ROZA-297370 format. One line per field, with one value per residue: x, y, z of N, C-alpha, C in turn. Coordinates in pm, 1 decimal. Layout:
BEGIN
n.xx <- (X, ...)
n.yy <- (Y, ...)
n.zz <- (Z, ...)
ca.xx <- (X, ...)
ca.yy <- (Y, ...)
ca.zz <- (Z, ...)
c.xx <- (X, ...)
c.yy <- (Y, ...)
c.zz <- (Z, ...)
! end
This chain:
BEGIN
n.xx <- (-3099.5, -3211.3, -3172.8, -2873.6, -2881.2, -2994.2, -2829.2, -2593.5, -2657.9, -2699.4, -2492.5, -2291.8, -2427.0, -2441.5, -2129.6, -2056.8, -2154.5, -2062.3, -1814.2, -1888.6, -1955.6, -1687.6, -1571.2, -1678.5, -1626.3, -1323.7, -1385.2, -1467.4, -1296.0, -1063.8, -1147.9, -1196.4, -938.7, -867.0, -882.7, -1061.2, -1126.0, -1179.1, -1021.1, -890.6, -716.4, -445.8, -268.4, 83.7, 337.9, 525.7, 532.1, 815.4, 1204.1, 1397.2, 1662.5, 1793.8, 1824.9, 2067.5, 1972.3, 1739.8, 1748.9, 1676.7, 1398.4, 1126.4, 904.0, 675.8, 369.8, 133.0, -148.1, -527.7, -521.3, -672.5, -684.8, -920.3, -1066.8, -1034.3, -870.6, -727.9, -629.8, -486.9, -378.9, -70.8, -8.5, 110.4, 254.9, 323.8, 179.8, 27.7, -157.0, -388.9, -513.8, -750.5, -770.8, -838.3, -628.4, -530.4, -293.1, -106.9, 2.7, 198.2, 407.4, 746.0, 975.3, 1332.3, 1442.9, 1739.8, 1809.9, 1597.2, 1465.9, 1118.7, 819.4, 611.6, 345.7, 232.6, 183.6, 69.7, 58.6, -173.4, -397.7, -385.1, -291.8, 55.3, 294.5, 619.6, 918.8, 1166.3, 1492.2, 1429.7, 1502.1, 1443.1, 1153.8, 952.8, 675.1, 435.8, 160.4, -0.5, -248.9, -275.2, -528.5, -591.4, -624.8, -540.0, -358.7, -236.8, 28.4, 138.1, 349.0, 366.4, 468.2, 423.6, 459.3, 357.1, 152.6, 198.2, 217.2, 439.1, 524.5, 579.4, 554.6, 438.9, 240.4, 37.9, -146.0, -408.0, -441.5, -702.7, -788.3, -597.6, -426.3, -195.4, 10.2, 75.2, 296.1, 539.4, 777.9, 902.4, 1185.0, 1352.0, 1344.7, 1524.9, 1574.9, 1452.5, 1743.2, 2011.9, 2147.9, 2025.0, 1840.7, 1703.6, 1407.5, 1222.4, 1036.0, 747.6, 540.9, 397.8, 243.9, 196.2, 90.7, 9.9, -127.9, -244.7, -25.5, 10.6, 157.6, -52.0, -74.7, 67.5, 341.2, 494.8, 737.8, 628.8, 587.4, 556.6, 435.1, 224.9, -5.9, -180.2, -496.4, -714.0, -957.7, -1033.8, -929.5, -682.2, -344.7, -175.4, 83.2, 205.9, 456.9, 491.1, 674.4, 769.7, 795.7, 791.1, 804.3, 677.0, 577.0, 568.3, 856.6, 914.7, 801.5, 900.6, 861.1, 921.8, 1220.5, 1362.2, 1326.2, 998.1, 884.7, 603.5, 568.9, 537.6, 384.7, 106.3, -17.3, -244.9, -598.2, -777.1, -1047.7, -1140.4, -1348.5, -1464.9)
n.yy <- (-5920.1, -5697.6, -5660.2, -5651.5, -5403.5, -5254.7, -5362.0, -5230.5, -4969.0, -4943.2, -4984.7, -4820.2, -4531.8, -4599.7, -4597.1, -4383.8, -4194.4, -4241.6, -4142.4, -3853.0, -3796.4, -3860.0, -3687.6, -3448.6, -3536.6, -3480.0, -3150.4, -3058.1, -3062.1, -2965.1, -2696.4, -2693.1, -2613.3, -2378.8, -2004.8, -1787.7, -1425.9, -1103.6, -815.9, -498.0, -223.0, 80.5, 260.3, 385.9, 557.1, 649.0, 843.0, 895.6, 903.7, 629.1, 665.0, 949.0, 1273.5, 1564.9, 1758.7, 1823.9, 1948.8, 1934.3, 1754.8, 1926.0, 1897.0, 1611.1, 1459.8, 1157.6, 1100.5, 1070.7, 746.9, 469.1, 93.0, -185.1, -494.6, -787.3, -1112.9, -1443.7, -1740.2, -2096.4, -2376.8, -2514.2, -2732.1, -2823.7, -2632.4, -2466.7, -2253.5, -2050.3, -1711.2, -1484.7, -1168.4, -867.0, -533.8, -209.9, 70.3, 362.3, 600.2, 822.0, 1158.5, 1430.4, 1645.2, 1882.2, 2057.6, 2197.3, 2280.0, 2275.5, 2405.5, 2267.8, 2073.6, 2149.2, 2223.2, 2498.2, 2667.5, 3010.2, 3377.3, 3525.4, 3772.9, 3890.7, 3809.8, 3511.2, 3196.8, 3092.2, 2790.6, 2803.5, 2629.8, 2501.3, 2566.2, 2539.1, 2710.7, 2712.1, 2673.1, 2351.5, 2217.7, 1966.9, 1740.7, 1449.0, 1201.4, 858.0, 667.0, 355.1, -7.5, -261.8, -579.5, -809.6, -1084.5, -1345.4, -1622.4, -1796.4, -1898.9, -2075.1, -2081.7, -2219.5, -1987.5, -1823.6, -1611.2, -1555.3, -1391.8, -1348.0, -1160.3, -1014.0, -695.4, -589.9, -253.1, -42.9, 221.8, 431.3, 689.5, 1079.0, 1232.4, 1478.5, 1751.6, 2082.3, 2359.0, 2565.3, 2821.9, 3143.6, 3166.6, 3115.3, 3067.0, 2938.2, 2994.4, 2675.1, 2594.2, 2526.4, 2746.9, 2920.0, 3257.2, 3400.9, 3439.6, 3606.9, 3443.6, 3441.4, 3280.7, 2995.8, 2746.9, 2382.3, 2109.9, 1798.0, 1557.8, 1484.4, 1349.4, 1090.5, 810.1, 583.2, 267.4, 69.1, -116.2, -340.0, -488.8, -744.2, -807.7, -988.5, -1011.7, -1189.2, -1271.5, -1528.4, -1492.6, -1696.7, -1886.3, -1688.1, -1436.9, -1261.1, -1031.5, -794.0, -692.0, -575.5, -512.3, -277.9, -176.3, -40.5, -110.8, 36.6, 395.6, 656.6, 827.0, 899.0, 814.8, 1047.7, 1272.9, 1609.8, 1723.1, 1679.0, 1614.9, 1347.6, 1028.2, 922.3, 678.2, 452.4, 367.8, 240.1, 60.9, -126.0, -161.7, -387.9, -567.7, -864.2, -1018.6, -1393.7, -1545.6, -1808.6)
n.zz <- (-2231.0, -2176.8, -1887.7, -1825.9, -1990.5, -1789.4, -1532.7, -1647.2, -1641.9, -1356.6, -1233.0, -1350.2, -1241.1, -986.8, -923.4, -1053.8, -879.1, -640.4, -709.7, -720.1, -453.8, -318.7, -451.9, -328.4, -86.8, -109.0, -152.1, 52.7, 216.3, 130.8, 97.2, 388.7, 529.0, 424.3, 601.9, 644.6, 775.6, 885.2, 859.8, 1027.2, 1067.9, 1087.9, 944.1, 942.6, 893.6, 621.0, 297.1, 158.8, 16.3, -2.8, 103.4, 279.9, 81.8, 6.1, -38.2, 162.8, 438.3, 677.9, 930.3, 981.8, 1146.6, 1189.9, 1081.6, 1120.2, 985.4, 966.7, 874.2, 758.7, 790.5, 605.6, 578.3, 383.4, 414.3, 334.1, 436.5, 347.3, 474.1, 408.0, 577.8, 909.4, 980.5, 786.8, 535.3, 323.2, 177.3, 86.7, 10.1, 20.9, 45.2, 154.9, 158.9, 365.6, 308.4, 422.7, 561.2, 751.2, 644.8, 757.4, 644.3, 591.3, 321.8, 62.2, -233.9, -332.2, -601.0, -758.6, -932.5, -892.7, -799.8, -904.9, -901.0, -1193.1, -1248.7, -1325.2, -1157.2, -1204.6, -1194.7, -1257.9, -1377.9, -1210.4, -1245.4, -1095.8, -828.0, -516.1, -171.6, 131.1, 326.5, 354.9, 334.9, 342.8, 242.6, 248.9, 89.6, -26.8, -137.1, -182.2, -332.5, -196.9, -291.6, -117.0, -124.8, -2.6, 176.8, 408.8, 785.8, 1127.7, 1439.4, 1682.6, 1845.1, 1683.9, 1397.0, 1082.2, 785.3, 475.7, 136.8, -146.4, -250.9, -463.0, -540.6, -630.1, -728.2, -545.1, -517.9, -459.8, -325.2, -292.5, -217.7, -96.1, 22.4, -4.6, 95.7, 313.4, 150.0, -148.3, -483.6, -750.9, -1082.0, -1290.5, -1259.3, -1002.8, -1049.6, -1200.4, -1173.6, -953.4, -723.7, -492.5, -263.2, -64.9, -21.2, -150.7, -370.7, -418.5, -610.3, -644.2, -714.2, -956.4, -1084.4, -899.1, -949.3, -1044.1, -953.1, -729.7, -604.3, -402.1, -146.5, 111.8, 458.0, 816.4, 1144.8, 1320.3, 1622.8, 1753.9, 1975.0, 2136.4, 1976.3, 1766.8, 1768.4, 1662.1, 1706.9, 1439.5, 1291.5, 1043.4, 753.4, 453.7, 199.6, -42.5, -328.8, -603.4, -752.0, -634.0, -801.4, -1170.4, -1351.6, -1566.4, -1422.6, -1315.8, -1083.9, -786.6, -681.0, -627.9, -592.3, -475.1, -206.3, -101.3, 281.5, 540.7, 815.1, 910.1, 1186.5, 1317.4, 1379.7, 1376.7, 1263.5, 1283.7, 1087.0, 986.8)
ca.xx <- (-3010.2, -3223.4, -3124.6, -2790.8, -2853.5, -3020.5, -2739.6, -2509.4, -2691.5, -2725.5, -2348.2, -2298.0, -2489.8, -2354.6, -1987.9, -2050.3, -2206.4, -1940.4, -1668.7, -1907.4, -1957.6, -1545.2, -1492.0, -1733.5, -1523.7, -1197.0, -1362.9, -1490.6, -1112.3, -984.2, -1246.9, -1204.3, -798.1, -893.2, -919.4, -1143.7, -1103.0, -1192.6, -940.3, -864.6, -591.0, -444.0, -141.3, 191.5, 503.2, 529.5, 596.5, 993.2, 1289.4, 1513.3, 1740.7, 1740.8, 1872.8, 2122.7, 1871.5, 1641.2, 1886.9, 1614.7, 1318.5, 1105.0, 760.3, 591.0, 279.3, 66.3, -292.7, -621.0, -507.5, -763.9, -697.5, -1018.3, -1040.2, -1029.5, -761.1, -805.7, -496.7, -484.8, -282.1, -36.8, 43.3, 52.4, 357.7, 352.9, 64.4, -3.9, -228.6, -399.9, -616.3, -829.6, -825.0, -901.3, -525.7, -531.1, -124.0, -79.0, 81.1, 189.6, 580.2, 767.6, 1121.1, 1348.7, 1493.8, 1814.9, 1818.1, 1483.9, 1388.3, 981.3, 686.4, 518.7, 222.6, 257.4, 62.4, 149.4, 39.8, -281.5, -497.0, -387.5, -182.1, 115.2, 366.4, 736.8, 995.3, 1319.4, 1575.3, 1376.6, 1565.0, 1386.4, 1040.9, 822.2, 530.0, 355.3, 47.4, 9.3, -331.1, -341.7, -598.5, -559.9, -697.5, -418.3, -360.1, -116.3, -6.7, 255.2, 379.1, 386.5, 534.1, 356.1, 522.3, 267.2, 66.2, 294.9, 256.9, 529.8, 433.1, 668.7, 508.3, 458.2, 166.3, 51.5, -220.0, -453.5, -498.5, -826.8, -806.9, -473.5, -359.5, 22.7, -21.6, 196.5, 359.2, 649.1, 770.9, 1053.9, 1241.2, 1358.9, 1370.2, 1594.4, 1449.9, 1522.5, 1846.5, 2063.1, 2224.8, 1861.9, 1743.1, 1707.1, 1325.4, 1199.4, 929.2, 698.3, 429.7, 375.9, 153.7, 206.9, -44.6, 88.1, -241.7, -304.8, 56.9, 88.2, 120.9, -207.0, -54.1, 215.4, 409.2, 625.3, 748.9, 488.3, 618.0, 435.5, 424.2, 42.4, -22.0, -275.0, -535.1, -769.0, -958.7, -1117.3, -875.5, -518.5, -290.2, -115.7, 203.9, 262.2, 497.8, 460.4, 748.1, 714.0, 965.5, 764.7, 795.5, 511.7, 532.8, 676.0, 1052.4, 888.4, 742.9, 970.0, 824.1, 1047.8, 1390.2, 1434.4, 1193.9, 930.3, 805.5, 557.7, 685.8, 439.3, 352.2, -3.2, -39.5, -436.9, -668.1, -818.6, -1135.3, -1153.7, -1454.1, -1441.9)
ca.yy <- (-5772.1, -5559.2, -5705.4, -5629.3, -5267.5, -5204.9, -5349.9, -5133.3, -4841.7, -4917.5, -4989.5, -4669.4, -4497.7, -4649.3, -4535.6, -4212.1, -4105.5, -4235.9, -4053.1, -3720.3, -3826.0, -3860.8, -3509.9, -3379.9, -3480.1, -3327.1, -3005.4, -3016.8, -3124.5, -2838.9, -2600.4, -2646.7, -2596.6, -2206.1, -1964.6, -1624.8, -1304.2, -964.1, -707.2, -367.7, -148.3, 182.3, 287.8, 424.6, 569.4, 815.1, 869.0, 931.2, 825.7, 553.2, 757.8, 1128.2, 1327.6, 1636.4, 1902.0, 1814.2, 1942.7, 1938.7, 1750.7, 2025.6, 1847.2, 1518.9, 1383.3, 1090.9, 1142.3, 938.2, 644.5, 372.3, -2.7, -241.9, -553.5, -964.7, -1233.3, -1587.3, -1808.2, -2191.8, -2431.6, -2655.1, -2825.2, -2782.6, -2521.4, -2380.2, -2179.4, -1977.0, -1659.5, -1361.2, -1070.7, -780.7, -427.5, -80.3, 164.3, 532.5, 591.8, 1000.6, 1178.1, 1535.1, 1669.7, 2009.8, 2025.5, 2311.4, 2217.9, 2397.0, 2382.0, 2125.2, 2109.8, 2148.4, 2301.3, 2605.7, 2806.7, 3142.4, 3452.8, 3583.3, 3936.5, 3938.3, 3745.3, 3387.2, 3132.0, 2997.6, 2713.5, 2797.9, 2493.2, 2544.4, 2474.0, 2588.2, 2743.0, 2746.0, 2554.9, 2266.4, 2190.4, 1855.7, 1661.5, 1372.6, 1117.1, 815.0, 516.4, 217.1, -172.9, -404.4, -699.6, -863.2, -1263.7, -1452.3, -1739.8, -1784.7, -2027.6, -2068.8, -2138.6, -2227.6, -1852.1, -1657.8, -1655.1, -1491.2, -1373.1, -1263.1, -1192.6, -915.4, -663.4, -520.0, -196.8, 29.3, 409.3, 496.3, 848.0, 1031.6, 1394.1, 1550.6, 1907.8, 2141.9, 2496.8, 2661.3, 2964.4, 3207.4, 3120.0, 3179.9, 2982.6, 2990.5, 2939.7, 2558.4, 2522.0, 2621.7, 2863.0, 2999.0, 3331.5, 3420.3, 3450.1, 3531.7, 3348.9, 3433.6, 3179.3, 2911.2, 2615.8, 2282.7, 2063.3, 1697.4, 1481.9, 1414.3, 1298.7, 1023.9, 646.4, 460.3, 155.0, 48.7, -274.7, -387.7, -568.2, -727.5, -862.1, -913.7, -1065.7, -1240.7, -1315.0, -1550.1, -1482.1, -1801.5, -1923.8, -1583.2, -1293.8, -1226.2, -863.9, -782.5, -592.8, -551.9, -380.4, -284.7, -160.5, 15.1, -99.0, 99.4, 524.9, 713.8, 943.4, 848.8, 870.5, 1169.9, 1379.1, 1696.4, 1826.7, 1665.7, 1590.3, 1274.7, 935.3, 885.4, 566.6, 410.4, 312.1, 218.1, -4.0, -139.1, -183.5, -429.5, -679.9, -970.9, -1200.5, -1483.5, -1525.1, -1936.4)
ca.zz <- (-2241.0, -2143.7, -1741.0, -1852.6, -1962.6, -1644.2, -1476.5, -1666.7, -1597.7, -1223.4, -1158.0, -1384.4, -1095.3, -836.6, -958.3, -1074.9, -679.4, -560.6, -757.6, -687.8, -329.9, -345.2, -460.7, -248.5, -0.5, -131.0, -133.1, 208.1, 314.2, 102.3, 232.1, 519.9, 505.6, 465.0, 701.1, 652.7, 775.6, 850.2, 907.7, 1065.5, 1147.3, 1154.0, 865.8, 995.4, 813.4, 495.5, 123.8, 143.6, 41.1, 119.6, 219.0, 259.7, -59.3, 41.7, -51.1, 281.9, 565.0, 880.3, 931.4, 1117.4, 1193.9, 1060.3, 1183.0, 1068.1, 926.3, 997.1, 796.3, 837.2, 688.8, 670.4, 477.3, 382.1, 444.9, 364.3, 387.0, 302.8, 511.3, 356.8, 678.5, 1051.2, 1005.7, 648.3, 501.7, 211.3, 135.6, 19.4, 75.3, -17.7, 118.4, 110.1, 298.8, 343.1, 345.9, 482.6, 645.2, 681.6, 680.3, 709.6, 635.1, 561.0, 208.5, -35.2, -362.9, -385.9, -760.3, -771.2, -1004.4, -776.8, -866.5, -849.8, -972.4, -1295.9, -1204.3, -1359.9, -1135.7, -1268.5, -1148.3, -1351.3, -1237.6, -1224.5, -1254.9, -1049.4, -745.9, -394.4, -90.4, 289.1, 448.2, 196.8, 386.1, 222.4, 276.8, 133.1, 169.6, -87.9, -80.7, -225.8, -304.7, -225.4, -293.1, -81.5, -157.7, 71.5, 249.5, 603.2, 861.7, 1180.4, 1505.2, 1811.1, 1820.0, 1640.5, 1226.3, 1055.2, 695.2, 360.9, 23.0, -222.1, -227.1, -571.7, -503.7, -733.8, -661.4, -558.4, -509.5, -442.8, -310.8, -275.3, -257.6, 2.6, 26.2, 15.7, 198.9, 349.5, 107.6, -266.9, -575.6, -886.2, -1202.1, -1408.0, -1184.1, -867.4, -1103.1, -1243.3, -1177.5, -825.8, -715.5, -362.3, -262.3, 42.8, 49.6, -323.2, -355.7, -542.5, -605.6, -737.8, -666.9, -1084.6, -1101.3, -853.1, -999.4, -1072.6, -953.5, -639.9, -627.7, -301.5, -30.0, 204.3, 568.7, 940.9, 1224.9, 1376.2, 1707.6, 1780.9, 2099.5, 2105.0, 1781.3, 1669.1, 1754.4, 1605.8, 1645.2, 1341.1, 1274.8, 896.9, 723.0, 304.9, 185.3, -153.7, -467.0, -750.8, -679.8, -648.6, -884.8, -1276.4, -1395.3, -1606.4, -1335.9, -1281.4, -974.4, -705.2, -745.5, -620.9, -580.2, -280.4, -183.4, 15.6, 323.7, 607.9, 893.4, 984.6, 1387.7, 1341.4, 1441.3, 1235.8, 1358.9, 1195.5, 1046.5, 1011.5)
c.xx <- (-3057.8, -3192.7, -2952.3, -2801.6, -2878.1, -2889.2, -2633.6, -2512.3, -2661.4, -2552.5, -2261.7, -2300.7, -2427.2, -2219.4, -1980.4, -2025.4, -2111.3, -1788.5, -1737.2, -1900.9, -1781.6, -1496.7, -1548.5, -1697.4, -1369.3, -1265.0, -1437.0, -1364.4, -1039.9, -1036.2, -1237.1, -1008.4, -764.2, -969.5, -980.1, -1142.5, -1078.1, -1069.3, -946.0, -782.0, -561.7, -307.0, -16.4, 313.5, 440.6, 565.6, 725.0, 1050.1, 1386.5, 1561.8, 1774.7, 1820.5, 1943.9, 2053.3, 1764.0, 1729.2, 1799.7, 1463.5, 1248.0, 982.1, 723.3, 521.5, 200.7, -90.0, -393.0, -585.3, -513.6, -705.5, -792.4, -1011.5, -1055.5, -914.7, -835.0, -646.2, -563.1, -357.6, -227.9, 9.9, 39.3, 143.7, 332.8, 214.1, 81.2, -133.0, -262.9, -485.4, -692.0, -849.7, -801.0, -784.7, -535.2, -394.1, -146.0, 24.4, 119.9, 356.6, 595.8, 896.0, 1204.3, 1461.0, 1635.5, 1850.8, 1735.4, 1411.5, 1238.7, 955.7, 609.3, 402.1, 266.2, 144.7, 157.3, 137.8, -97.6, -432.0, -441.1, -284.5, -112.7, 202.3, 536.6, 810.3, 1158.7, 1369.3, 1496.7, 1467.7, 1462.1, 1260.0, 960.1, 724.4, 445.6, 201.9, -4.5, -123.3, -360.5, -392.0, -580.5, -650.1, -586.7, -459.7, -283.3, -117.8, 164.9, 226.0, 371.6, 469.7, 467.4, 439.5, 466.8, 157.2, 102.7, 277.3, 406.0, 531.4, 550.7, 612.4, 534.6, 299.2, 158.6, -137.6, -206.5, -481.0, -643.0, -842.1, -616.3, -423.6, -234.4, -47.7, 58.1, 233.2, 463.2, 671.8, 871.0, 1134.9, 1280.8, 1372.2, 1434.2, 1551.4, 1580.7, 1632.4, 1879.6, 2090.3, 2149.0, 1887.1, 1725.8, 1521.0, 1269.9, 1053.9, 885.7, 609.4, 360.3, 261.3, 174.3, 118.8, 31.8, 21.1, -229.0, -201.1, 108.8, 40.8, -7.8, -215.3, 94.8, 215.0, 531.0, 573.6, 620.8, 563.7, 545.7, 501.1, 279.8, 97.0, -110.9, -330.1, -727.7, -782.7, -990.4, -1045.1, -710.3, -488.3, -181.6, 1.2, 232.4, 354.2, 497.6, 603.2, 741.2, 805.7, 951.3, 740.4, 651.7, 472.6, 597.3, 836.7, 1017.5, 885.1, 906.9, 988.4, 888.7, 1129.8, 1476.6, 1273.5, 1206.5, 899.1, 739.5, 582.2, 607.3, 454.1, 161.2, 2.9, -296.2, -418.1, -695.7, -882.9, -1149.1, -1289.6, -1515.2, -1336.0)
c.yy <- (-5634.7, -5535.1, -5601.5, -5503.5, -5199.2, -5221.1, -5258.3, -5019.2, -4789.6, -4882.8, -4876.5, -4544.2, -4512.9, -4573.4, -4417.3, -4150.7, -4159.7, -4169.1, -3916.4, -3732.0, -3835.8, -3725.9, -3481.6, -3340.7, -3411.1, -3238.5, -2930.1, -3031.0, -2973.1, -2728.1, -2549.3, -2632.5, -2415.5, -2170.7, -1843.7, -1548.8, -1171.6, -866.0, -553.4, -332.6, -49.6, 186.5, 370.4, 462.4, 677.4, 762.1, 959.4, 873.6, 738.5, 599.1, 920.4, 1162.3, 1478.0, 1810.9, 1871.5, 1840.6, 1941.0, 1881.5, 1838.7, 2026.0, 1711.7, 1465.2, 1268.1, 1097.3, 1062.7, 859.5, 471.3, 197.1, -131.0, -316.4, -683.6, -1075.8, -1341.7, -1629.1, -2004.3, -2243.1, -2534.2, -2766.6, -2706.0, -2647.5, -2397.0, -2348.0, -2071.4, -1807.3, -1484.7, -1256.9, -955.6, -639.7, -260.4, -5.5, 294.9, 531.6, 785.6, 1008.0, 1367.2, 1575.3, 1846.4, 1983.1, 2164.5, 2228.6, 2377.3, 2288.8, 2230.9, 2149.6, 2050.6, 2208.3, 2361.1, 2664.1, 2922.1, 3221.6, 3566.3, 3747.7, 3968.9, 3863.9, 3568.0, 3373.1, 3051.2, 2877.1, 2784.1, 2699.9, 2585.0, 2468.7, 2609.6, 2610.1, 2771.6, 2607.8, 2548.3, 2224.1, 2100.1, 1785.0, 1620.9, 1232.5, 1043.2, 718.1, 433.9, 102.1, -207.3, -493.1, -753.8, -1072.9, -1295.6, -1564.9, -1697.0, -1913.9, -2048.8, -2166.0, -2119.6, -2069.1, -1746.4, -1711.5, -1561.9, -1512.2, -1283.7, -1298.4, -1098.1, -850.7, -599.8, -445.0, -130.0, 162.4, 408.7, 654.9, 900.7, 1175.8, 1393.6, 1695.5, 1990.3, 2330.1, 2520.3, 2751.9, 2960.8, 3177.3, 3192.6, 3047.0, 2996.6, 2900.7, 2852.7, 2527.9, 2602.0, 2728.3, 2975.8, 3144.8, 3324.3, 3472.6, 3483.2, 3529.9, 3386.0, 3349.9, 3104.1, 2829.4, 2496.4, 2168.8, 1929.3, 1554.1, 1443.0, 1302.2, 1206.5, 886.2, 581.8, 340.1, 163.3, -102.1, -291.9, -458.5, -578.0, -860.6, -886.3, -1041.0, -1121.5, -1304.4, -1372.8, -1512.1, -1579.2, -1832.1, -1828.3, -1471.5, -1318.9, -1065.8, -932.9, -685.1, -660.0, -403.0, -397.8, -165.4, -163.7, 40.6, 19.0, 251.2, 564.2, 761.7, 884.2, 869.3, 1047.5, 1305.5, 1421.4, 1736.1, 1816.9, 1579.9, 1458.2, 1183.8, 881.0, 728.8, 523.4, 306.1, 371.4, 78.9, 6.6, -220.5, -287.6, -571.5, -784.1, -1068.7, -1282.4, -1526.4, -1729.3, -1994.1)
c.zz <- (-2211.6, -1937.6, -1774.5, -1870.1, -1819.8, -1523.9, -1466.2, -1661.7, -1460.6, -1130.0, -1243.7, -1261.2, -1022.8, -807.1, -941.0, -917.6, -618.3, -536.3, -695.1, -545.8, -252.8, -293.6, -357.0, -185.9, 57.6, -93.7, -30.0, 241.0, 270.7, 103.7, 287.5, 563.2, 458.6, 562.9, 647.2, 774.7, 802.5, 949.3, 998.9, 1140.6, 1067.5, 1038.5, 916.8, 894.7, 774.4, 363.5, 138.8, 60.2, 88.5, 163.6, 169.9, 180.4, 29.3, 11.3, 38.7, 397.3, 686.4, 863.3, 1075.2, 1227.3, 1122.4, 1178.2, 1109.6, 1061.5, 946.7, 898.2, 823.3, 748.6, 706.4, 514.0, 427.9, 348.2, 452.5, 359.7, 441.9, 337.5, 463.3, 444.7, 837.8, 1046.5, 890.8, 620.7, 382.3, 233.9, 95.8, 43.1, -14.4, 67.4, 55.6, 247.3, 256.6, 383.5, 349.3, 562.6, 611.8, 703.9, 658.1, 706.8, 599.6, 443.3, 153.0, -154.9, -435.9, -515.2, -704.7, -831.4, -843.7, -922.9, -859.6, -972.4, -1097.7, -1331.8, -1265.4, -1331.5, -1138.0, -1225.0, -1279.7, -1277.9, -1299.7, -1168.5, -1161.7, -881.0, -656.2, -321.2, 71.5, 287.8, 323.1, 316.2, 294.3, 275.2, 212.9, 203.4, 26.1, -50.3, -204.8, -210.5, -297.1, -202.3, -231.3, -143.9, -105.7, 87.7, 341.3, 711.2, 1008.5, 1300.8, 1617.2, 1801.5, 1729.9, 1480.5, 1154.3, 909.9, 637.9, 204.8, -39.4, -230.7, -398.0, -482.3, -608.4, -651.8, -644.2, -584.2, -440.5, -420.8, -179.4, -327.1, -139.9, -32.7, 43.9, 6.9, 269.5, 321.4, -53.6, -387.8, -706.7, -991.8, -1296.1, -1301.2, -1063.3, -911.3, -1236.3, -1222.7, -1065.1, -767.4, -550.8, -300.2, -113.0, 98.6, -105.0, -291.9, -446.9, -520.1, -725.4, -769.7, -841.3, -1138.6, -1029.6, -953.5, -950.9, -970.1, -825.1, -614.8, -507.8, -209.2, 103.6, 337.9, 685.3, 953.3, 1303.9, 1500.4, 1759.4, 1940.0, 2089.2, 1999.0, 1713.7, 1639.1, 1752.5, 1594.5, 1611.9, 1327.6, 1111.8, 834.0, 550.9, 289.3, -46.1, -229.6, -624.0, -684.6, -707.5, -754.3, -1072.1, -1284.9, -1437.3, -1504.5, -1310.2, -1119.0, -838.2, -773.7, -719.6, -555.2, -452.4, -312.5, -79.4, 95.6, 477.7, 672.6, 948.7, 1085.1, 1328.7, 1404.6, 1331.4, 1297.0, 1218.1, 1212.8, 1039.1, 906.9)
! end
């Protein structure tokens, strides 16, 4: 009886060890299909409408601000051609733009005459200068196809706002109170600051192309198109929807 018990325990240990060994080999196999990289890039683009409204008459100047991107990326090979991936990055998305506008609906800060500032809503005609700088924690999820040294990626991104700046001035014009038929008030210069109104998250399309150089280095071009407006629909400070439309020029270094 004792021999049978001992033999049963021995067989269980052998089988159990075999299962654990097989599971360990399987885990190693799965883990070997995951590639880990660190990424560094530069964002170029604009926080802008998909199409220009007729209230914007002319773009006088545009300049990107320092907008770095850095993070981590992991891809999993489904086959020699197909893969899926995700990551986590910190992205600065920003610009400076000056344009000529007509009946541009906005909310400005004006001196109410006693040294204090109050808000004034209406349709402005003149020069508008805007600086936008928003920092996001971005999570992309994508599928990819590999052809030789090239990777092609398509997916979505989800971003959480870490800090926001959206402010500027209007000058050399006038504003009509309420709407384009309202009382006309001359504006030499006035400020606006909508930083607190920027939506706390962003969702959009993620697509890119990468070129491998050797075993470690990758050059990458990624486009992100925000499908979610930067401001909520209830906000009246900008008369049209703005979206994050940016390209990221970057490199990646494979860790393992």
